[in-house]
Short mmCIF file of the C-alpha atoms (twelve columns), coordinates in Angstrom:
data_MODEL
# 
_entry.id   MODEL 
# 
loop_
_atom_site.group_PDB 
_atom_site.id 
_atom_site.type_symbol 
_atom_site.label_atom_id 
_atom_site.label_alt_id 
_atom_site.label_comp_id 
_atom_site.label_asym_id 
_atom_site.label_seq_id 
_atom_site.Cartn_x 
_atom_site.Cartn_y 
_atom_site.Cartn_z 
_atom_site.pdbx_PDB_model_num 
ATOM 1   C CA . UNK A 1   -0.798  -39.087 -10.595 1 
ATOM 2   C CA . UNK A 2   1.251   -36.683 -12.683 1 
ATOM 3   C CA . UNK A 3   2.089   -33.152 -11.539 1 
ATOM 4   C CA . UNK A 4   4.103   -30.252 -12.887 1 
ATOM 5   C CA . UNK A 5   4.395   -26.483 -12.433 1 
ATOM 6   C CA . UNK A 6   4.321   -23.235 -14.364 1 
ATOM 7   C CA . UNK A 7   7.635   -21.372 -13.780 1 
ATOM 8   C CA . UNK A 8   7.100   -17.611 -13.481 1 
ATOM 9   C CA . UNK A 9   10.665  -16.791 -14.492 1 
ATOM 10  C CA . UNK A 10  10.113  -18.244 -17.967 1 
ATOM 11  C CA . UNK A 11  7.085   -16.038 -18.674 1 
ATOM 12  C CA . UNK A 12  8.116   -12.942 -20.624 1 
ATOM 13  C CA . UNK A 13  4.850   -12.430 -22.488 1 
ATOM 14  C CA . UNK A 14  1.333   -13.871 -22.287 1 
ATOM 15  C CA . UNK A 15  1.885   -16.333 -25.156 1 
ATOM 16  C CA . UNK A 16  4.679   -18.004 -23.151 1 
ATOM 17  C CA . UNK A 17  2.129   -19.569 -20.787 1 
ATOM 18  C CA . UNK A 18  0.473   -21.691 -23.439 1 
ATOM 19  C CA . UNK A 19  3.814   -22.479 -25.065 1 
ATOM 20  C CA . UNK A 20  5.285   -23.715 -21.774 1 
ATOM 21  C CA . UNK A 21  2.219   -25.835 -21.016 1 
ATOM 22  C CA . UNK A 22  2.222   -27.438 -24.463 1 
ATOM 23  C CA . UNK A 23  5.925   -28.207 -24.186 1 
ATOM 24  C CA . UNK A 24  5.311   -29.858 -20.808 1 
ATOM 25  C CA . UNK A 25  2.548   -32.016 -22.282 1 
ATOM 26  C CA . UNK A 26  4.781   -33.015 -25.212 1 
ATOM 27  C CA . UNK A 27  7.730   -33.877 -22.978 1 
ATOM 28  C CA . UNK A 28  5.556   -35.945 -20.637 1 
ATOM 29  C CA . UNK A 29  3.661   -37.551 -23.524 1 
ATOM 30  C CA . UNK A 30  0.268   -36.691 -22.040 1 
ATOM 31  C CA . UNK A 31  -2.868  -34.716 -22.837 1 
ATOM 32  C CA . UNK A 32  -3.494  -33.521 -19.267 1 
ATOM 33  C CA . UNK A 33  -1.912  -33.227 -15.820 1 
ATOM 34  C CA . UNK A 34  -3.568  -34.488 -12.642 1 
ATOM 35  C CA . UNK A 35  -2.097  -31.629 -10.592 1 
ATOM 36  C CA . UNK A 36  -0.847  -28.337 -11.977 1 
ATOM 37  C CA . UNK A 37  0.781   -25.659 -9.844  1 
ATOM 38  C CA . UNK A 38  1.800   -22.051 -10.202 1 
ATOM 39  C CA . UNK A 39  5.394   -22.507 -9.088  1 
ATOM 40  C CA . UNK A 40  7.024   -20.909 -6.037  1 
ATOM 41  C CA . UNK A 41  4.658   -18.060 -5.181  1 
ATOM 42  C CA . UNK A 42  6.282   -15.571 -2.823  1 
ATOM 43  C CA . UNK A 43  5.994   -11.886 -1.982  1 
ATOM 44  C CA . UNK A 44  6.927   -9.888  -5.083  1 
ATOM 45  C CA . UNK A 45  8.480   -11.214 -8.302  1 
ATOM 46  C CA . UNK A 46  6.803   -14.565 -9.002  1 
ATOM 47  C CA . UNK A 47  3.407   -13.607 -7.613  1 
ATOM 48  C CA . UNK A 48  3.491   -10.293 -9.476  1 
ATOM 49  C CA . UNK A 49  4.183   -12.220 -12.697 1 
ATOM 50  C CA . UNK A 50  1.246   -14.569 -12.151 1 
ATOM 51  C CA . UNK A 51  -1.055  -11.606 -11.476 1 
ATOM 52  C CA . UNK A 52  0.257   -9.624  -14.449 1 
ATOM 53  C CA . UNK A 53  -0.490  -12.447 -16.873 1 
ATOM 54  C CA . UNK A 54  -3.753  -13.561 -15.182 1 
ATOM 55  C CA . UNK A 55  -2.433  -17.069 -14.575 1 
ATOM 56  C CA . UNK A 56  -5.125  -17.988 -12.067 1 
ATOM 57  C CA . UNK A 57  -7.839  -17.388 -14.668 1 
ATOM 58  C CA . UNK A 58  -5.727  -19.343 -17.190 1 
ATOM 59  C CA . UNK A 59  -5.588  -22.312 -14.790 1 
ATOM 60  C CA . UNK A 60  -9.371  -22.307 -14.404 1 
ATOM 61  C CA . UNK A 61  -9.782  -22.290 -18.200 1 
ATOM 62  C CA . UNK A 62  -7.388  -25.226 -18.515 1 
ATOM 63  C CA . UNK A 63  -9.506  -27.134 -15.992 1 
ATOM 64  C CA . UNK A 64  -12.617 -26.471 -18.074 1 
ATOM 65  C CA . UNK A 65  -10.752 -27.832 -21.105 1 
ATOM 66  C CA . UNK A 66  -9.841  -30.994 -19.181 1 
ATOM 67  C CA . UNK A 67  -6.139  -30.250 -19.507 1 
ATOM 68  C CA . UNK A 68  -5.733  -29.874 -15.741 1 
ATOM 69  C CA . UNK A 69  -7.623  -31.989 -13.210 1 
ATOM 70  C CA . UNK A 70  -6.626  -30.076 -10.057 1 
ATOM 71  C CA . UNK A 71  -5.214  -26.532 -9.904  1 
ATOM 72  C CA . UNK A 72  -3.142  -24.993 -7.101  1 
ATOM 73  C CA . UNK A 73  0.203   -23.419 -6.274  1 
ATOM 74  C CA . UNK A 74  3.408   -23.981 -4.348  1 
ATOM 75  C CA . UNK A 75  4.079   -21.302 -1.746  1 
ATOM 76  C CA . UNK A 76  7.180   -19.723 -0.201  1 
ATOM 77  C CA . UNK A 77  5.735   -16.413 0.964   1 
ATOM 78  C CA . UNK A 78  4.328   -14.792 4.084   1 
ATOM 79  C CA . UNK A 79  1.152   -15.803 5.942   1 
ATOM 80  C CA . UNK A 80  -0.310  -12.412 5.010   1 
ATOM 81  C CA . UNK A 81  0.214   -13.063 1.303   1 
ATOM 82  C CA . UNK A 82  -1.281  -16.550 1.594   1 
ATOM 83  C CA . UNK A 83  -4.456  -15.109 3.123   1 
ATOM 84  C CA . UNK A 84  -4.592  -12.463 0.396   1 
ATOM 85  C CA . UNK A 85  -4.289  -15.034 -2.400  1 
ATOM 86  C CA . UNK A 86  -6.855  -17.405 -0.934  1 
ATOM 87  C CA . UNK A 87  -9.322  -14.562 -0.453  1 
ATOM 88  C CA . UNK A 88  -8.859  -13.486 -4.079  1 
ATOM 89  C CA . UNK A 89  -8.830  -16.980 -5.577  1 
ATOM 90  C CA . UNK A 90  -11.345 -19.392 -4.011  1 
ATOM 91  C CA . UNK A 91  -10.879 -21.574 -7.107  1 
ATOM 92  C CA . UNK A 92  -7.554  -22.873 -5.707  1 
ATOM 93  C CA . UNK A 93  -7.942  -26.568 -4.831  1 
ATOM 94  C CA . UNK A 94  -4.702  -27.255 -2.963  1 
ATOM 95  C CA . UNK A 95  -1.518  -25.550 -1.789  1 
ATOM 96  C CA . UNK A 96  1.990   -26.945 -1.464  1 
ATOM 97  C CA . UNK A 97  4.046   -25.622 1.466   1 
ATOM 98  C CA . UNK A 98  7.309   -26.383 3.221   1 
ATOM 99  C CA . UNK A 99  6.404   -28.181 6.423   1 
ATOM 100 C CA . UNK A 100 8.421   -30.203 8.913   1 
ATOM 101 C CA . UNK A 101 8.679   -30.395 12.678  1 
ATOM 102 C CA . UNK A 102 11.745  -28.161 12.847  1 
ATOM 103 C CA . UNK A 103 10.275  -25.316 10.762  1 
ATOM 104 C CA . UNK A 104 7.084   -24.961 12.769  1 
ATOM 105 C CA . UNK A 105 8.280   -21.682 14.321  1 
ATOM 106 C CA . UNK A 106 11.024  -20.789 11.814  1 
ATOM 107 C CA . UNK A 107 10.710  -16.962 11.494  1 
ATOM 108 C CA . UNK A 108 11.419  -17.121 7.758   1 
ATOM 109 C CA . UNK A 109 9.328   -20.164 6.756   1 
ATOM 110 C CA . UNK A 110 6.542   -19.853 9.398   1 
ATOM 111 C CA . UNK A 111 5.239   -23.317 8.558   1 
ATOM 112 C CA . UNK A 112 2.831   -23.615 11.455  1 
ATOM 113 C CA . UNK A 113 1.100   -20.355 10.565  1 
ATOM 114 C CA . UNK A 114 0.742   -21.390 6.912   1 
ATOM 115 C CA . UNK A 115 -0.571  -24.813 7.941   1 
ATOM 116 C CA . UNK A 116 -3.137  -23.273 10.286  1 
ATOM 117 C CA . UNK A 117 -4.411  -20.901 7.582   1 
ATOM 118 C CA . UNK A 118 -4.928  -23.749 5.122   1 
ATOM 119 C CA . UNK A 119 -6.439  -26.046 7.743   1 
ATOM 120 C CA . UNK A 120 -8.930  -23.421 8.868   1 
ATOM 121 C CA . UNK A 121 -10.084 -23.012 5.268   1 
ATOM 122 C CA . UNK A 122 -10.186 -26.763 4.643   1 
ATOM 123 C CA . UNK A 123 -7.719  -26.558 1.750   1 
ATOM 124 C CA . UNK A 124 -5.770  -29.798 1.104   1 
ATOM 125 C CA . UNK A 125 -2.035  -29.498 1.710   1 
ATOM 126 C CA . UNK A 126 0.858   -31.007 -0.219  1 
ATOM 127 C CA . UNK A 127 3.980   -31.048 1.949   1 
ATOM 128 C CA . UNK A 128 7.439   -30.313 0.556   1 
ATOM 129 C CA . UNK A 129 10.711  -30.473 2.491   1 
ATOM 130 C CA . UNK A 130 9.366   -32.880 5.150   1 
ATOM 131 C CA . UNK A 131 12.931  -34.012 5.911   1 
ATOM 132 C CA . UNK A 132 14.330  -30.493 5.407   1 
ATOM 133 C CA . UNK A 133 16.636  -31.352 2.542   1 
ATOM 134 C CA . UNK A 134 17.994  -34.351 4.465   1 
ATOM 135 C CA . UNK A 135 18.763  -32.428 7.653   1 
ATOM 136 C CA . UNK A 136 16.178  -34.430 9.599   1 
ATOM 137 C CA . UNK A 137 17.584  -37.716 8.316   1 
ATOM 138 C CA . UNK A 138 21.056  -37.295 9.776   1 
ATOM 139 C CA . UNK A 139 21.489  -35.898 13.262  1 
ATOM 140 C CA . UNK A 140 23.892  -35.963 16.167  1 
ATOM 141 C CA . UNK A 141 24.096  -39.464 17.738  1 
ATOM 142 C CA . UNK A 142 22.568  -38.330 21.029  1 
ATOM 143 C CA . UNK A 143 19.522  -36.969 19.203  1 
ATOM 144 C CA . UNK A 144 19.119  -40.026 16.993  1 
ATOM 145 C CA . UNK A 145 19.251  -42.166 20.150  1 
ATOM 146 C CA . UNK A 146 16.028  -40.552 21.395  1 
ATOM 147 C CA . UNK A 147 14.196  -41.777 18.279  1 
ATOM 148 C CA . UNK A 148 15.851  -45.204 18.239  1 
ATOM 149 C CA . UNK A 149 14.952  -45.845 21.869  1 
ATOM 150 C CA . UNK A 150 11.259  -45.613 20.969  1 
ATOM 151 C CA . UNK A 151 11.287  -47.263 17.504  1 
ATOM 152 C CA . UNK A 152 14.610  -49.078 17.032  1 
ATOM 153 C CA . UNK A 153 13.740  -50.456 13.585  1 
ATOM 154 C CA . UNK A 154 12.694  -47.133 12.083  1 
ATOM 155 C CA . UNK A 155 14.958  -44.629 10.381  1 
ATOM 156 C CA . UNK A 156 15.318  -41.107 11.737  1 
ATOM 157 C CA . UNK A 157 13.928  -39.792 8.435   1 
ATOM 158 C CA . UNK A 158 10.749  -41.814 8.923   1 
ATOM 159 C CA . UNK A 159 9.949   -39.774 12.038  1 
ATOM 160 C CA . UNK A 160 9.934   -36.586 9.967   1 
ATOM 161 C CA . UNK A 161 7.723   -38.175 7.311   1 
ATOM 162 C CA . UNK A 162 5.297   -39.630 9.844   1 
ATOM 163 C CA . UNK A 163 5.062   -36.271 11.634  1 
ATOM 164 C CA . UNK A 164 3.705   -34.418 8.603   1 
ATOM 165 C CA . UNK A 165 1.640   -37.352 7.344   1 
ATOM 166 C CA . UNK A 166 -0.114  -37.506 10.732  1 
ATOM 167 C CA . UNK A 167 -1.387  -33.938 10.458  1 
ATOM 168 C CA . UNK A 168 -5.048  -33.457 9.496   1 
ATOM 169 C CA . UNK A 169 -5.497  -31.932 6.052   1 
ATOM 170 C CA . UNK A 170 -2.240  -33.210 4.573   1 
ATOM 171 C CA . UNK A 171 -3.064  -34.741 1.187   1 
ATOM 172 C CA . UNK A 172 0.359   -36.064 0.285   1 
ATOM 173 C CA . UNK A 173 4.002   -35.804 1.326   1 
ATOM 174 C CA . UNK A 174 6.815   -35.165 -1.146  1 
ATOM 175 C CA . UNK A 175 10.210  -36.531 -0.213  1 
ATOM 176 C CA . UNK A 176 13.344  -35.991 -2.257  1 
ATOM 177 C CA . UNK A 177 14.931  -39.425 -2.685  1 
ATOM 178 C CA . UNK A 178 18.410  -39.878 -4.134  1 
ATOM 179 C CA . UNK A 179 18.974  -43.627 -3.926  1 
ATOM 180 C CA . UNK A 180 17.110  -46.924 -3.801  1 
ATOM 181 C CA . UNK A 181 17.572  -47.331 -0.051  1 
ATOM 182 C CA . UNK A 182 15.673  -44.084 0.569   1 
ATOM 183 C CA . UNK A 183 12.870  -45.175 -1.764  1 
ATOM 184 C CA . UNK A 184 12.528  -48.474 0.081   1 
ATOM 185 C CA . UNK A 185 12.605  -46.746 3.473   1 
ATOM 186 C CA . UNK A 186 9.825   -44.387 2.403   1 
ATOM 187 C CA . UNK A 187 7.725   -47.271 1.108   1 
ATOM 188 C CA . UNK A 188 8.213   -49.040 4.436   1 
ATOM 189 C CA . UNK A 189 7.183   -45.886 6.325   1 
ATOM 190 C CA . UNK A 190 3.900   -45.516 4.440   1 
ATOM 191 C CA . UNK A 191 2.978   -49.207 4.189   1 
ATOM 192 C CA . UNK A 192 0.504   -49.914 7.014   1 
ATOM 193 C CA . UNK A 193 1.077   -46.307 8.073   1 
ATOM 194 C CA . UNK A 194 1.144   -45.531 11.799  1 
ATOM 195 C CA . UNK A 195 0.419   -41.935 12.834  1 
ATOM 196 C CA . UNK A 196 2.740   -40.452 15.447  1 
ATOM 197 C CA . UNK A 197 1.520   -41.283 18.952  1 
ATOM 198 C CA . UNK A 198 1.282   -38.769 21.805  1 
ATOM 199 C CA . UNK A 199 4.514   -40.215 23.222  1 
ATOM 200 C CA . UNK A 200 6.165   -39.955 19.812  1 
ATOM 201 C CA . UNK A 201 5.056   -36.344 19.493  1 
ATOM 202 C CA . UNK A 202 6.606   -35.611 22.882  1 
ATOM 203 C CA . UNK A 203 9.900   -37.038 21.614  1 
ATOM 204 C CA . UNK A 204 9.682   -34.884 18.471  1 
ATOM 205 C CA . UNK A 205 9.037   -31.820 20.618  1 
ATOM 206 C CA . UNK A 206 12.029  -32.693 22.809  1 
ATOM 207 C CA . UNK A 207 14.293  -33.077 19.770  1 
ATOM 208 C CA . UNK A 208 12.971  -29.829 18.306  1 
ATOM 209 C CA . UNK A 209 13.638  -27.965 21.554  1 
ATOM 210 C CA . UNK A 210 17.177  -29.332 21.689  1 
ATOM 211 C CA . UNK A 211 17.960  -28.215 18.140  1 
ATOM 212 C CA . UNK A 212 16.346  -24.819 18.699  1 
ATOM 213 C CA . UNK A 213 18.296  -24.270 21.931  1 
ATOM 214 C CA . UNK A 214 21.234  -23.010 19.882  1 
ATOM 215 C CA . UNK A 215 21.880  -19.432 21.152  1 
ATOM 216 C CA . UNK A 216 20.038  -16.653 19.353  1 
ATOM 217 C CA . UNK A 217 20.700  -12.920 19.073  1 
ATOM 218 C CA . UNK A 218 18.312  -11.273 21.537  1 
ATOM 219 C CA . UNK A 219 17.072  -8.606  19.122  1 
ATOM 220 C CA . UNK A 220 13.447  -7.528  19.667  1 
ATOM 221 C CA . UNK A 221 13.246  -5.680  16.303  1 
ATOM 222 C CA . UNK A 222 12.406  -2.354  17.991  1 
ATOM 223 C CA . UNK A 223 14.384  -0.683  15.154  1 
ATOM 224 C CA . UNK A 224 15.800  2.064   17.333  1 
ATOM 225 C CA . UNK A 225 19.126  1.297   15.669  1 
ATOM 226 C CA . UNK A 226 18.098  1.781   12.048  1 
ATOM 227 C CA . UNK A 227 17.178  5.484   11.576  1 
ATOM 228 C CA . UNK A 228 20.644  6.706   12.514  1 
ATOM 229 C CA . UNK A 229 22.672  4.064   10.663  1 
ATOM 230 C CA . UNK A 230 24.842  5.978   8.152   1 
ATOM 231 C CA . UNK A 231 25.078  2.869   5.943   1 
ATOM 232 C CA . UNK A 232 21.298  2.270   5.973   1 
ATOM 233 C CA . UNK A 233 21.636  -1.314  7.220   1 
ATOM 234 C CA . UNK A 234 18.388  -2.996  8.292   1 
ATOM 235 C CA . UNK A 235 20.056  -4.377  11.411  1 
ATOM 236 C CA . UNK A 236 17.070  -6.306  12.898  1 
ATOM 237 C CA . UNK A 237 16.489  -8.080  9.575   1 
ATOM 238 C CA . UNK A 238 20.166  -9.031  9.371   1 
ATOM 239 C CA . UNK A 239 19.897  -10.501 12.877  1 
ATOM 240 C CA . UNK A 240 16.708  -12.332 11.916  1 
ATOM 241 C CA . UNK A 241 18.621  -13.950 9.056   1 
ATOM 242 C CA . UNK A 242 21.583  -14.885 11.253  1 
ATOM 243 C CA . UNK A 243 19.325  -16.371 13.937  1 
ATOM 244 C CA . UNK A 244 17.745  -18.613 11.327  1 
ATOM 245 C CA . UNK A 245 21.093  -19.656 9.866   1 
ATOM 246 C CA . UNK A 246 22.524  -20.463 13.301  1 
ATOM 247 C CA . UNK A 247 19.817  -23.118 13.597  1 
ATOM 248 C CA . UNK A 248 19.580  -24.040 9.917   1 
ATOM 249 C CA . UNK A 249 23.041  -23.484 8.369   1 
ATOM 250 C CA . UNK A 250 22.009  -24.503 4.852   1 
ATOM 251 C CA . UNK A 251 18.741  -22.567 4.725   1 
ATOM 252 C CA . UNK A 252 18.632  -21.202 1.163   1 
ATOM 253 C CA . UNK A 253 15.491  -19.214 1.802   1 
ATOM 254 C CA . UNK A 254 17.180  -17.155 4.508   1 
ATOM 255 C CA . UNK A 255 19.990  -16.375 2.097   1 
ATOM 256 C CA . UNK A 256 17.444  -15.403 -0.553  1 
ATOM 257 C CA . UNK A 257 15.732  -13.172 2.022   1 
ATOM 258 C CA . UNK A 258 19.057  -11.481 2.737   1 
ATOM 259 C CA . UNK A 259 19.779  -10.941 -0.952  1 
ATOM 260 C CA . UNK A 260 16.403  -9.264  -1.340  1 
ATOM 261 C CA . UNK A 261 17.028  -7.203  1.787   1 
ATOM 262 C CA . UNK A 262 20.361  -5.870  0.566   1 
ATOM 263 C CA . UNK A 263 18.741  -4.806  -2.679  1 
ATOM 264 C CA . UNK A 264 16.915  -2.201  -0.571  1 
ATOM 265 C CA . UNK A 265 19.399  -1.511  2.235   1 
ATOM 266 C CA . UNK A 266 23.041  -1.863  3.227   1 
ATOM 267 C CA . UNK A 267 24.911  -5.145  3.657   1 
ATOM 268 C CA . UNK A 268 26.338  -6.344  6.960   1 
ATOM 269 C CA . UNK A 269 29.823  -5.834  5.555   1 
ATOM 270 C CA . UNK A 270 29.009  -2.153  4.945   1 
ATOM 271 C CA . UNK A 271 29.117  -1.539  8.713   1 
ATOM 272 C CA . UNK A 272 31.731  1.124   9.595   1 
ATOM 273 C CA . UNK A 273 31.609  0.359   13.352  1 
ATOM 274 C CA . UNK A 274 30.512  3.889   14.247  1 
ATOM 275 C CA . UNK A 275 28.661  2.593   17.306  1 
ATOM 276 C CA . UNK A 276 25.514  4.690   16.802  1 
ATOM 277 C CA . UNK A 277 23.384  1.560   16.973  1 
ATOM 278 C CA . UNK A 278 24.947  0.268   20.179  1 
ATOM 279 C CA . UNK A 279 24.263  3.596   21.886  1 
ATOM 280 C CA . UNK A 280 20.507  3.286   21.377  1 
ATOM 281 C CA . UNK A 281 19.981  -0.502  21.646  1 
ATOM 282 C CA . UNK A 282 17.657  -1.281  24.611  1 
ATOM 283 C CA . UNK A 283 19.030  -4.846  24.709  1 
ATOM 284 C CA . UNK A 284 22.646  -3.587  24.848  1 
ATOM 285 C CA . UNK A 285 23.665  -5.953  22.072  1 
ATOM 286 C CA . UNK A 286 27.265  -5.935  20.776  1 
ATOM 287 C CA . UNK A 287 25.979  -4.979  17.340  1 
ATOM 288 C CA . UNK A 288 29.373  -4.158  15.823  1 
ATOM 289 C CA . UNK A 289 30.730  -7.640  16.616  1 
ATOM 290 C CA . UNK A 290 27.483  -9.257  15.489  1 
ATOM 291 C CA . UNK A 291 27.694  -7.389  12.179  1 
ATOM 292 C CA . UNK A 292 31.170  -8.836  11.680  1 
ATOM 293 C CA . UNK A 293 29.747  -12.351 12.230  1 
ATOM 294 C CA . UNK A 294 26.930  -11.600 9.799   1 
ATOM 295 C CA . UNK A 295 29.339  -10.301 7.159   1 
ATOM 296 C CA . UNK A 296 31.418  -13.465 7.445   1 
ATOM 297 C CA . UNK A 297 28.362  -15.661 6.930   1 
ATOM 298 C CA . UNK A 298 26.363  -13.621 4.447   1 
ATOM 299 C CA . UNK A 299 28.725  -11.479 2.376   1 
ATOM 300 C CA . UNK A 300 31.515  -13.852 1.388   1 
# 
């Protein structure tokens, strides 16, 4: 099965779509693709480009021509946008989302919500980032010991792969592999595949809870702090980003979210420590100190 994607950022005019597709066919040496995706749909930018150039209709036409066997998209946006797209485009045959046991309640990714939307509609799911860029393959020894005690011959990464592959509606699981040992481990995991048992799921939930127990900023996003901020900093959104990065230090999507945020509002490092926000915060958070932490992490 051969798959590739249409990159929105390379589309400057309508003729680029056909040019890109033909180049992809030439490079792959094929006349058609089994799976073809509109790449990285998210709120704004990429999705706006696909709408502007009517790429969904183009995908349907390519299916009629036999150039695409199955048409879908990869998704990095909000649950609200996913519902909107699926309502507007019932022709979509599958959706690729980031899904792993740690991101189920991630406030940026919101994997569980996306999964539930697709499951309810009966749309097949392709999973990306099942091992979260390798994060779920290498953990603290005390966490790894919980997995090894149950299945001593299995890798820690295999638990992450088996978790998503056990979910109803998952069509296939994509795993980034960088050496032969990882390829062989993945083959072992999916040969005579064993879904995660109830006991195994309890272990995964325990590990998840332990990782997510890292302290969070207790912001309730009431936004009492924002109207009077002289630097127009969206303080709750900054805290939302920091909370995610405390748990997932290498989360590129949170950093992308912050970059988009600061295109519309002030940066954490713009804080002048006036204290207006602290005077109105119902949670009595030390916002000035927290802004300093955020500036260190986000504005270097």
